[in-house]
C-alpha positions as CSV (number, residue, x, y, z in Angstrom):
1,X,13.8,-18.3,16.5
2,X,10.4,-16.5,14.7
3,X,8.9,-13.1,15.8
4,X,5.6,-11.8,15.1
5,X,6.2,-7.7,13.1
6,X,3.1,-6.2,12.6
7,X,4.6,-3.3,9.7
8,X,2.2,-1.7,7.1
9,X,2.7,-2.8,3.8
10,X,1.3,-0.9,0.1
11,X,-1.5,0.8,2.9
12,X,-2.4,-1.8,4.1
13,X,-1.2,-3.0,8.1
14,X,0.2,-7.3,7.7
15,X,1.5,-9.3,10.7
16,X,4.2,-11.7,10.3
17,X,6.2,-14.3,11.7
18,X,9.6,-14.2,10.6
19,X,13.1,-14.8,12.2
20,X,14.2,-10.7,12.8
21,X,17.5,-11.8,10.5
22,X,15.3,-12.5,7.7
23,X,15.6,-10.5,4.5
24,X,12.3,-8.6,4.1
25,X,12.5,-10.5,0.4
26,X,11.3,-13.2,1.5
27,X,8.0,-12.2,3.3
28,X,7.3,-10.0,0.5
29,X,7.4,-12.5,-1.6
30,X,6.6,-15.9,0.3
31,X,4.2,-14.9,2.8
32,X,2.4,-12.1,1.1
33,X,2.1,-12.5,-2.4
34,X,4.0,-9.6,-3.2
35,X,5.5,-11.2,-6.2
36,X,6.7,-7.4,-8.3
37,X,10.0,-7.0,-6.0
38,X,12.5,-9.2,-7.4
39,X,15.2,-11.1,-6.0
40,X,18.6,-10.2,-8.4
41,X,22.1,-11.0,-6.7
42,X,21.1,-10.5,-2.9
43,X,24.4,-8.3,-2.9
44,X,22.5,-4.6,-2.6
45,X,24.1,-4.8,-6.8
46,X,21.8,-5.1,-8.8
47,X,18.5,-3.1,-7.3
48,X,15.7,-5.4,-8.9
49,X,14.6,-6.0,-5.0
50,X,14.2,-1.8,-4.1
51,X,11.3,-0.9,-1.8
52,X,10.3,1.9,0.2
53,X,10.5,1.6,4.1
54,X,9.0,4.8,5.2
55,X,10.5,6.9,1.9
56,X,13.3,6.1,1.6
57,X,14.7,3.2,-1.8
58,X,16.0,0.4,0.1
59,X,17.3,-3.4,-0.9
60,X,15.2,-5.6,-0.1
61,X,17.6,-7.8,0.0
62,X,19.0,-7.1,2.6
63,X,16.6,-5.3,4.9
64,X,16.0,-7.6,7.7
65,X,12.3,-8.1,9.1
66,X,13.8,-6.3,12.5
67,X,14.4,-3.4,10.6
68,X,11.3,-2.9,9.4
69,X,8.9,-3.2,12.7
70,X,6.1,-0.7,12.3
71,X,7.4,1.4,9.1
72,X,5.4,1.7,6.3
73,X,6.8,-0.8,2.8
74,X,5.8,0.6,-0.2
75,X,6.3,-2.5,-3.4
76,X,5.3,-2.7,-7.2
77,X,1.9,-3.4,-6.5
78,X,1.4,-0.8,-3.8
79,X,2.6,2.2,-7.2
80,X,-0.3,2.2,-9.5
81,X,-2.3,-0.3,-11.1
82,X,-4.3,-1.4,-14.4
83,X,-6.5,0.5,-14.4
84,X,-5.2,3.6,-13.0
85,X,-1.1,3.5,-13.1
86,X,1.2,5.9,-11.2
87,X,2.6,8.7,-13.0
88,X,5.9,6.6,-13.8
89,X,3.9,3.2,-14.5
90,X,2.4,5.8,-17.7
91,X,4.9,7.6,-18.9
92,X,7.1,4.0,-18.5
93,X,4.7,2.7,-20.6
94,X,4.5,5.6,-23.4
95,X,8.6,5.4,-23.8
96,X,8.7,1.7,-23.9
97,X,11.1,1.8,-21.3
98,X,11.3,-1.7,-20.2
99,X,12.2,-4.7,-22.2
100,X,12.8,-7.8,-20.6
101,X,11.0,-5.6,-17.4
102,X,13.0,-7.9,-14.6
103,X,14.7,-5.0,-13.6
104,X,12.0,-2.1,-13.8
105,X,10.2,-2.9,-10.2
106,X,13.1,-1.8,-8.3
107,X,14.1,1.1,-10.7
108,X,10.7,2.4,-11.0
109,X,10.6,2.6,-6.4
110,X,14.0,4.5,-7.0
111,X,12.7,6.7,-9.7
112,X,9.2,7.6,-7.0
113,X,11.4,8.0,-4.1
114,X,14.1,10.7,-6.3
115,X,11.2,12.9,-7.6
116,X,9.0,12.4,-4.3
117,X,12.5,14.2,-2.9
118,X,12.9,16.2,-6.3
119,X,10.4,16.5,-9.1
120,X,12.7,18.3,-11.2
121,X,15.7,16.1,-11.3
122,X,18.0,17.3,-14.0
123,X,19.0,14.3,-16.4
124,X,22.7,13.6,-14.2
125,X,19.9,13.8,-10.8
126,X,18.1,10.3,-12.2
127,X,21.5,8.9,-13.8
128,X,22.8,9.2,-10.1
129,X,19.5,7.9,-8.8
130,X,20.0,5.0,-11.0
131,X,23.5,4.4,-10.1
132,X,22.5,1.5,-8.0
133,X,20.5,-0.4,-10.9
134,X,21.8,-2.7,-13.6
135,X,19.2,-3.1,-16.5
136,X,20.5,-5.9,-18.9
137,X,18.0,-4.7,-21.7
138,X,20.4,-1.6,-22.3
139,X,17.1,0.7,-22.1
140,X,18.8,2.9,-20.0
141,X,18.2,6.1,-22.4
142,X,14.7,5.2,-22.6
143,X,14.0,5.2,-18.5
144,X,15.7,8.1,-18.0
145,X,13.3,10.1,-21.2
146,X,10.6,8.1,-19.0
147,X,11.9,9.7,-15.9
148,X,11.7,12.6,-17.3
149,X,8.2,12.0,-19.0
150,X,6.8,11.4,-15.6
151,X,8.4,14.3,-13.9
152,X,6.8,16.5,-16.3
153,X,3.5,15.8,-15.6
């Protein structure tokens, strides 16, 4: 049975009707039109669906609506804009870190969580933060370089 949930998405107070067990990704994409969060595997194994919930990187494919009530959610759309990209987005463009781009929204969200916790991570810490992400294009070296670049800014 659907319930009403209030939460903040990208700084904006939102109210939606959903089943308590409905994964957050479906509400973000289908009800709120925020398609930057991608559905990959649905099993927390690819990282394409990562969002921040109260500043913690979580899998939107398994995070249920009842677990985000009255919390703050940040998606790719809330990270930056074309006119004013987030330093991570700018660094990814400068390093040409994306190829197909399907995994990048999740990687950028995890990178933001990392840099918020540790503004000067080592290469090893960056790699560890990205362990839960699959990138089939093989852009890992450029992705790590882009996160290092963003950390310097």
